[in-house]
SEZAFI-709318 format. One record per residue (C-alpha): residue number from 1; residue in three letters; z, x, y. Coordinates in Angstrom, 2 decimals, decimal comma, always signed. Layout:
PT  num  residuo       c3       c1       c2
PT  NUM      ALA        Z        X        Y
...
REM end
This chain:
PT  num  residuo       c3       c1       c2
PT    1      UNK  +223,54  +153,51   +50,02
PT    2      UNK  +224,14  +153,42   +53,87
PT    3      UNK  +222,82  +149,98   +55,25
PT    4      UNK  +220,52  +150,32   +58,15
PT    5      UNK  +221,27  +147,26   +60,78
PT    6      UNK  +221,36  +144,00   +59,12
PT    7      UNK  +218,33  +144,51   +56,65
PT    8      UNK  +219,17  +144,58   +52,97
PT    9      UNK  +217,03  +147,05   +50,93
PT   10      UNK  +216,88  +146,06   +47,26
PT   11      UNK  +215,25  +148,29   +45,01
PT   12      UNK  +214,65  +146,58   +41,59
PT   13      UNK  +213,83  +149,50   +39,24
PT   14      UNK  +211,85  +148,15   +36,18
PT   15      UNK  +211,96  +150,85   +33,21
PT   16      UNK  +209,77  +148,63   +31,02
PT   17      UNK  +205,83  +148,86   +31,09
PT   18      UNK  +203,79  +146,82   +33,60
PT   19      UNK  +201,03  +144,78   +32,28
PT   20      UNK  +197,49  +145,84   +33,48
PT   21      UNK  +195,02  +143,43   +32,52
PT   22      UNK  +191,41  +144,25   +32,38
PT   23      UNK  +191,68  +148,12   +32,67
PT   24      UNK  +191,60  +150,82   +30,22
PT   25      UNK  +191,38  +154,52   +29,98
PT   26      UNK  +193,39  +157,22   +31,37
PT   27      UNK  +196,92  +158,36   +30,33
PT   28      UNK  +200,15  +156,37   +29,21
PT   29      UNK  +198,37  +153,03   +29,16
PT   30      UNK  +199,92  +152,04   +26,04
PT   31      UNK  +202,80  +149,27   +25,78
PT   32      UNK  +201,09  +146,85   +27,94
PT   33      UNK  +202,20  +143,25   +27,20
PT   34      UNK  +199,50  +141,17   +28,59
PT   35      UNK  +197,31  +139,42   +25,81
PT   36      UNK  +193,73  +140,34   +26,34
PT   37      UNK  +192,79  +136,85   +25,19
PT   38      UNK  +193,75  +135,43   +28,45
PT   39      UNK  +191,01  +137,16   +30,15
PT   40      UNK  +188,15  +137,00   +27,91
PT   41      UNK  +185,01  +135,31   +29,07
PT   42      UNK  +184,96  +131,57   +27,98
PT   43      UNK  +182,72  +130,10   +30,50
PT   44      UNK  +186,05  +128,82   +32,41
PT   45      UNK  +187,25  +130,07   +35,49
PT   46      UNK  +189,45  +133,13   +34,70
PT   47      UNK  +193,24  +132,81   +35,25
PT   48      UNK  +194,66  +134,26   +38,35
PT   49      UNK  +196,25  +137,18   +36,46
PT   50      UNK  +192,99  +138,52   +35,31
PT   51      UNK  +190,80  +141,02   +37,07
PT   52      UNK  +186,81  +140,85   +37,61
PT   53      UNK  +184,76  +143,89   +37,02
PT   54      UNK  +182,72  +144,34   +40,33
PT   55      UNK  +181,47  +147,49   +39,89
PT   56      UNK  +180,41  +148,72   +36,27
PT   57      UNK  +181,35  +152,39   +34,48
PT   58      UNK  +179,74  +154,94   +36,27
PT   59      UNK  +179,32  +153,56   +39,85
PT   60      UNK  +181,92  +155,51   +41,43
PT   61      UNK  +181,56  +159,13   +42,62
PT   62      UNK  +184,06  +162,11   +43,23
PT   63      UNK  +184,70  +163,68   +46,83
PT   64      UNK  +182,26  +166,28   +47,37
PT   65      UNK  +184,81  +168,93   +48,03
PT   66      UNK  +183,98  +172,57   +48,07
PT   67      UNK  +184,65  +174,18   +44,58
PT   68      UNK  +185,21  +170,86   +42,79
PT   69      UNK  +183,62  +170,60   +39,38
PT   70      UNK  +184,05  +166,81   +39,06
PT   71      UNK  +180,87  +164,79   +38,66
PT   72      UNK  +179,12  +162,79   +39,66
PT   73      UNK  +179,73  +163,49   +43,37
PT   74      UNK  +180,10  +160,77   +45,87
PT   75      UNK  +176,72  +159,53   +47,28
PT   76      UNK  +175,62  +156,37   +49,42
PT   77      UNK  +175,67  +153,40   +46,93
PT   78      UNK  +178,70  +154,74   +45,08
PT   79      UNK  +182,33  +154,16   +45,93
PT   80      UNK  +185,20  +156,98   +46,24
PT   81      UNK  +186,63  +157,98   +43,10
PT   82      UNK  +190,16  +159,53   +42,85
PT   83      UNK  +191,30  +158,90   +46,47
PT   84      UNK  +194,04  +156,32   +46,76
PT   85      UNK  +192,88  +153,36   +48,95
PT   86      UNK  +195,05  +152,18   +51,98
PT   87      UNK  +194,70  +149,41   +54,09
PT   88      UNK  +193,94  +150,47   +57,80
PT   89      UNK  +192,07  +149,72   +60,86
PT   90      UNK  +191,24  +145,94   +61,20
PT   91      UNK  +192,25  +145,44   +57,51
PT   92      UNK  +189,52  +147,75   +56,20
PT   93      UNK  +190,21  +149,88   +53,16
PT   94      UNK  +190,28  +153,76   +53,70
PT   95      UNK  +190,07  +156,67   +51,38
PT   96      UNK  +190,70  +160,21   +52,11
PT   97      UNK  +190,13  +163,51   +50,41
PT   98      UNK  +190,46  +167,09   +51,98
PT   99      UNK  +187,53  +166,77   +54,18
PT  100      UNK  +185,85  +163,43   +53,64
PT  101      UNK  +186,98  +159,92   +54,70
PT  102      UNK  +185,46  +156,76   +53,64
PT  103      UNK  +186,14  +152,68   +55,02
PT  104      UNK  +185,08  +149,93   +53,50
PT  105      UNK  +185,37  +146,03   +54,38
PT  106      UNK  +184,62  +144,82   +50,78
PT  107      UNK  +185,70  +147,43   +48,44
PT  108      UNK  +182,16  +147,74   +47,25
PT  109      UNK  +180,27  +149,24   +50,43
PT  110      UNK  +181,84  +152,44   +51,88
PT  111      UNK  +180,92  +154,15   +55,07
PT  112      UNK  +181,33  +158,15   +55,01
PT  113      UNK  +182,92  +160,52   +57,78
PT  114      UNK  +183,31  +164,19   +57,94
PT  115      UNK  +187,31  +164,69   +58,53
PT  116      UNK  +189,73  +167,40   +59,44
PT  117      UNK  +190,61  +169,78   +56,63
PT  118      UNK  +194,39  +169,10   +55,76
PT  119      UNK  +194,09  +171,77   +52,92
PT  120      UNK  +193,78  +171,25   +49,11
PT  121      UNK  +196,37  +168,86   +47,62
PT  122      UNK  +197,10  +166,18   +45,21
PT  123      UNK  +199,74  +163,40   +44,81
PT  124      UNK  +200,18  +162,80   +48,71
PT  125      UNK  +201,21  +159,34   +49,99
PT  126      UNK  +199,48  +157,49   +52,61
PT  127      UNK  +200,49  +154,70   +54,98
PT  128      UNK  +199,07  +152,62   +57,79
PT  129      UNK  +201,86  +152,36   +60,49
PT  130      UNK  +201,84  +151,63   +64,09
PT  131      UNK  +198,14  +151,52   +64,58
PT  132      UNK  +197,64  +154,93   +62,69
PT  133      UNK  +196,77  +156,26   +59,37
PT  134      UNK  +199,44  +158,59   +58,08
PT  135      UNK  +199,28  +161,23   +54,97
PT  136      UNK  +202,62  +162,86   +53,92
PT  137      UNK  +203,20  +165,88   +51,66
PT  138      UNK  +201,77  +166,19   +48,25
PT  139      UNK  +201,31  +169,01   +45,85
PT  140      UNK  +199,28  +172,30   +46,96
PT  141      UNK  +196,67  +172,52   +44,12
PT  142      UNK  +196,37  +176,21   +43,73
PT  143      UNK  +199,80  +177,49   +43,46
PT  144      UNK  +201,56  +173,87   +42,53
PT  145      UNK  +203,88  +174,28   +45,51
PT  146      UNK  +205,23  +170,84   +46,79
PT  147      UNK  +204,64  +170,26   +50,51
PT  148      UNK  +206,63  +168,06   +53,17
PT  149      UNK  +203,81  +168,09   +56,08
PT  150      UNK  +203,10  +165,31   +58,21
PT  151      UNK  +199,37  +164,10   +59,26
PT  152      UNK  +198,29  +161,29   +61,25
PT  153      UNK  +194,93  +159,88   +62,61
PT  154      UNK  +193,90  +157,09   +65,16
PT  155      UNK  +190,19  +157,00   +63,60
PT  156      UNK  +190,45  +158,11   +60,06
PT  157      UNK  +188,44  +161,10   +60,49
PT  158      UNK  +190,19  +163,21   +63,05
PT  159      UNK  +193,56  +164,22   +62,09
PT  160      UNK  +196,69  +165,78   +63,88
PT  161      UNK  +199,21  +167,82   +61,91
PT  162      UNK  +202,58  +166,77   +63,16
PT  163      UNK  +204,72  +169,23   +61,55
PT  164      UNK  +207,11  +168,96   +58,55
PT  165      UNK  +209,56  +166,18   +57,78
PT  166      UNK  +213,25  +166,35   +57,31
PT  167      UNK  +212,86  +165,26   +53,45
PT  168      UNK  +212,34  +168,22   +51,19
PT  169      UNK  +208,75  +169,17   +49,99
PT  170      UNK  +207,57  +166,93   +47,21
PT  171      UNK  +204,80  +165,17   +45,47
PT  172      UNK  +204,31  +161,70   +44,12
PT  173      UNK  +206,67  +159,99   +46,60
PT  174      UNK  +206,36  +156,47   +47,48
PT  175      UNK  +205,91  +155,29   +51,02
PT  176      UNK  +205,68  +151,90   +52,21
PT  177      UNK  +205,90  +149,87   +55,58
PT  178      UNK  +209,21  +147,55   +55,77
PT  179      UNK  +210,88  +145,81   +58,60
PT  180      UNK  +208,86  +148,05   +61,19
PT  181      UNK  +209,98  +151,24   +59,46
PT  182      UNK  +208,39  +153,66   +56,86
PT  183      UNK  +210,49  +153,92   +53,79
PT  184      UNK  +210,35  +156,76   +51,49
PT  185      UNK  +211,39  +156,79   +47,85
PT  186      UNK  +211,53  +159,66   +45,12
PT  187      UNK  +208,79  +161,98   +44,25
PT  188      UNK  +208,99  +165,41   +42,36
PT  189      UNK  +209,97  +168,69   +43,73
PT  190      UNK  +209,39  +170,90   +40,88
PT  191      UNK  +206,11  +171,07   +38,96
PT  192      UNK  +204,72  +173,45   +35,96
PT  193      UNK  +201,60  +175,18   +36,34
PT  194      UNK  +200,13  +172,49   +34,14
PT  195      UNK  +201,26  +169,63   +36,42
PT  196      UNK  +203,99  +168,48   +34,08
PT  197      UNK  +207,24  +167,70   +36,32
PT  198      UNK  +210,35  +169,60   +36,06
PT  199      UNK  +212,46  +167,74   +38,57
PT  200      UNK  +212,20  +164,25   +40,10
PT  201      UNK  +214,03  +162,81   +43,08
PT  202      UNK  +215,87  +159,68   +43,66
PT  203      UNK  +216,52  +159,95   +47,30
PT  204      UNK  +215,40  +157,32   +49,99
PT  205      UNK  +214,28  +157,86   +53,70
PT  206      UNK  +213,26  +155,81   +56,28
PT  207      UNK  +211,28  +156,49   +59,93
PT  208      UNK  +210,93  +154,26   +62,65
PT  209      UNK  +207,96  +156,51   +64,24
PT  210      UNK  +206,41  +158,48   +61,13
PT  211      UNK  +207,70  +161,82   +62,67
PT  212      UNK  +211,76  +161,58   +62,51
PT  213      UNK  +213,41  +160,83   +59,25
PT  214      UNK  +216,91  +159,35   +58,34
PT  215      UNK  +218,03  +159,70   +54,84
PT  216      UNK  +219,36  +156,25   +53,63
PT  217      UNK  +220,95  +157,63   +50,40
PT  218      UNK  +220,51  +160,82   +48,66
PT  219      UNK  +220,97  +159,17   +45,14
PT  220      UNK  +219,52  +155,48   +44,88
PT  221      UNK  +220,92  +153,35   +41,87
PT  222      UNK  +217,52  +153,83   +40,01
PT  223      UNK  +216,62  +157,03   +37,97
PT  224      UNK  +214,78  +159,77   +39,45
PT  225      UNK  +211,15  +159,27   +39,42
PT  226      UNK  +207,62  +159,91   +40,99
PT  227      UNK  +204,64  +157,72   +41,29
PT  228      UNK  +206,65  +154,42   +41,49
PT  229      UNK  +204,99  +151,35   +42,73
PT  230      UNK  +206,65  +149,31   +45,63
PT  231      UNK  +205,79  +146,02   +47,12
PT  232      UNK  +207,33  +143,63   +49,75
PT  233      UNK  +208,77  +140,23   +48,27
PT  234      UNK  +210,06  +138,04   +51,05
PT  235      UNK  +212,57  +140,07   +53,04
PT  236      UNK  +213,35  +142,80   +50,44
PT  237      UNK  +211,29  +145,69   +49,04
PT  238      UNK  +210,82  +145,71   +45,17
PT  239      UNK  +209,64  +148,66   +43,05
PT  240      UNK  +208,55  +148,92   +39,53
PT  241      UNK  +207,72  +151,72   +36,83
PT  242      UNK  +206,68  +155,14   +37,54
PT  243      UNK  +203,65  +157,41   +36,63
PT  244      UNK  +204,46  +156,79   +32,82
PT  245      UNK  +205,16  +152,96   +32,66
PT  246      UNK  +202,68  +151,65   +35,21
PT  247      UNK  +198,99  +151,43   +35,52
PT  248      UNK  +197,90  +154,92   +35,46
PT  249      UNK  +194,31  +155,37   +34,58
PT  250      UNK  +191,35  +157,65   +35,65
PT  251      UNK  +188,46  +155,61   +35,39
PT  252      UNK  +184,83  +155,15   +36,96
PT  253      UNK  +185,36  +151,24   +36,73
PT  254      UNK  +186,03  +149,44   +40,03
PT  255      UNK  +187,80  +146,03   +39,54
PT  256      UNK  +189,06  +143,47   +41,76
PT  257      UNK  +191,56  +140,46   +41,38
PT  258      UNK  +190,47  +137,09   +42,45
PT  259      UNK  +191,67  +135,53   +45,77
PT  260      UNK  +191,93  +139,07   +47,54
PT  261      UNK  +193,60  +137,50   +50,55
PT  262      UNK  +196,78  +136,92   +48,28
PT  263      UNK  +196,75  +139,87   +46,29
PT  264      UNK  +196,91  +143,44   +47,00
PT  265      UNK  +196,62  +146,25   +44,28
PT  266      UNK  +196,23  +150,01   +44,15
PT  267      UNK  +195,88  +152,30   +41,34
PT  268      UNK  +197,05  +155,90   +41,43
PT  269      UNK  +194,69  +158,39   +39,65
PT  270      UNK  +196,35  +160,73   +37,09
PT  271      UNK  +193,62  +163,16   +37,46
PT  272      UNK  +194,61  +166,57   +38,44
PT  273      UNK  +191,89  +167,15   +40,70
PT  274      UNK  +192,13  +168,02   +44,14
PT  275      UNK  +191,31  +165,75   +47,03
REM end
């Protein structure tokens, strides 16, 4: 791997299962290691590792996109179901689908905005960087074609197509902000009609502006993967699992960790519904 400056980028590829406490449903959620007994209601404060149910089953709603048969659809009083949340302007949560956007300060109450149509797709990546929301690539739903287009927005509703990235078209890539740069890890560039992956990637790219990308390595030491989870730990990045070993669920439950100022979490939907 080619080092950039004096930074050390450490990717810790954990091949074992990740514990997902308090969540169920969806695909590949077996082999969790946490004991459910630690989170049962006992009248005492829940341990910090537990999740609290703050919106019960059935309170979410799917993006009301044209041609979508998912139900129930989002309406005021519901929270957006299947879009991936990203922390954006003023620390608010944002979710985006093809022609809709939502923001929330508490994760429960959501404000809706019509947004620029960036085309029907799934498995795109998001980031908040340099005061803008960014969207990268994904999989075009109709013909299962991977994408590498770049979109950005200064308000969450109006989006600009900035062209194509230097990295190859892909879905399920992981993008994080680290040391004032965007970093991209892996993804999948070949997919069957049933959405199963034919070929995944293990390359790493970075960008200091979101538009121009430099390849850090063509083959990282961790196995090829898509849908990996990454986070910042002190001065290093860390990654764990993939779409088969982490928390992957399609659920209409909304859960939140205690002490949200100290814990940031996101769940990728495994639903093959365009958004």
